[in-house]
C-alpha positions, 0 to 999 in steps of 0.5 A: 110229754110221752118219755117213754116214745122221746127216742122211738125208731132210735135203734142200739145194738148193746154188746156190753156186759156187766152194770155200765154199759147195760145201763146205757142201754137201758137209759135209752130203752126206757125212752123209747128206743129200739135196743137189742142186746147181743150176748154170746151164747156160751157166755152170756152176761155174767151179771145174770150169775151175779145172784144173792144166796136167796134167789133161784139158781135156776132162772136165767136172769138175777137182781143185778141183772134185771137192775141194767136190762130193762125193755130190751130184746135179746139175740145170742150171737157167737162173733168168732162164728163168720156165719154168725158176725155177718147176721151181726154185720146186718144189723149194724147197717141198720143201726144208730148207736153201737154199745160195747165194753171189749177188753183192748184187741178184742174187737180185732179178734172178733173183727168188729173194729171200728174201721170195720163197723164204719164201713158197714155204717158211716154214720154209726155212733160207737159207745165204749167203756174201759177201765183205765183208758183205751189203750190199757189192757187192765182188767176193771171192776168198780171196787179196783177203781174206787181203790185206785182213784182215792174214793176208798181212801177217805170213805169209812171211819178212822176205825173201819179204815179204807171202804168202797161205796157200797153201790158201783158207783164209778160204773153208774158215773161212766154210764152217765159220761157216755149217755151224754156224750152220745146225746151230744153225738145225736144232737150234731148227727141231727145238725149235719149233713153227711154226718160221718160217725164217731167213737165215744171212749168213757173210761172208768177212770177218767169218770172216777178221778172227774166225780172228786170235785170238790175233794179233788179241789181242796187237794189241788189249791190247799194240799189237803188229803181228805181223811176218813171222817165218816160221813162227815163233810170237811167244810161243814159242821154239823153235817152228816154227825148222826143222832139218836132221837127219843124214839131210837131213830137215827137222824142227820143234819146238813148244816150248810149256813149260818142261819140253819145253824141259828134256827136248829139253835132256836129249835133246841132253845141254846140261843147262846150257842150260836153266838158262841165265838167256837160255833157261830162261823162254819170254819169255827164250827168244823175246827170245834165239831166234835165237842159241838156234837157232844153238845147238840146230841143230849138235846136232840135225843129228847125229841121223837124223830118225827117232831125234829123233821117235820119242824126242820122241814118247816125252818127250811133246815136240811135234815133227813132220818136214815133209812133201809132199803125196805123204809125206802121203798116204802115211800110214795116217791120211791114206789114211782121209780119201780119199773116191772117187767118178765124176762124170760119168764120171770117178773123182774123189778128195778127203780127207773133210770130216768130221774128228770121230769118234762112239764 
């Protein structure tokens, strides 16, 4: 199946800005939907100006903007202007989905309330992303959500203090939730006569809290409040400890089972370590992870990275090299995910928003 034709004929109006909403539009565009991005001519998507110091300040797009605006067409409309708003109304009549992330009250001010849009198109699916819920008027940026949903409090090290994730994680998660909701709505529409359009709301806050998964259950069931332990895992060890190899590369292990640990010890020729009561069970290794790290560190330092990595692959022991983005995008697998497009006469690149394969 050609993924670029899955949603051929599906029409989407993208009134959203920044990252979460636009990435939903980009997802459907990459799968063949006709996505038209509507921007205010006086206040275009702010991320057009979110440029790195080495980007050309005179271009109409930034790398940030390009990352979530793939395969779209563009139209500038000032929705405060009655004549231009009427143009939007006409487009809504022949649209399947409309995306937006307006602040509370802005839809009404612009005369594009859910009721108005549904009066123009009774089958319209309205996909909305907000910060702290549809009844909150708080401005929401990813950083603030990471701060207020526990993520920053447990990310980092004791020395670093709270640290945000280096990507807009909450925006990405909220976008995935909205995609899921839209797909469900499209499925319902395809199986329903006289389908009545829906309004789908996703808040960044709910998306963030729902992503806490095992950490949330650790607290809810065991009253455990996570501490900042860097890349370490609270339930498994060695997991996230960083080791330096003989050729000064950095690697890490995800030893999820006792079998993994035994195989690692066999490779390092310290089989007795796997039988030691301090380390022979997962809970014991977590309890004594500090001294276990000090034991393993000089042993791993004896080997070059490729030797360890290739052996661990053969032994089915999870192990990986810590790579920067230059190293990541030098690999064939990452290269396959790069998508290029000309936007406003500028060559742009981003990674695909589609991670699944269809055979």
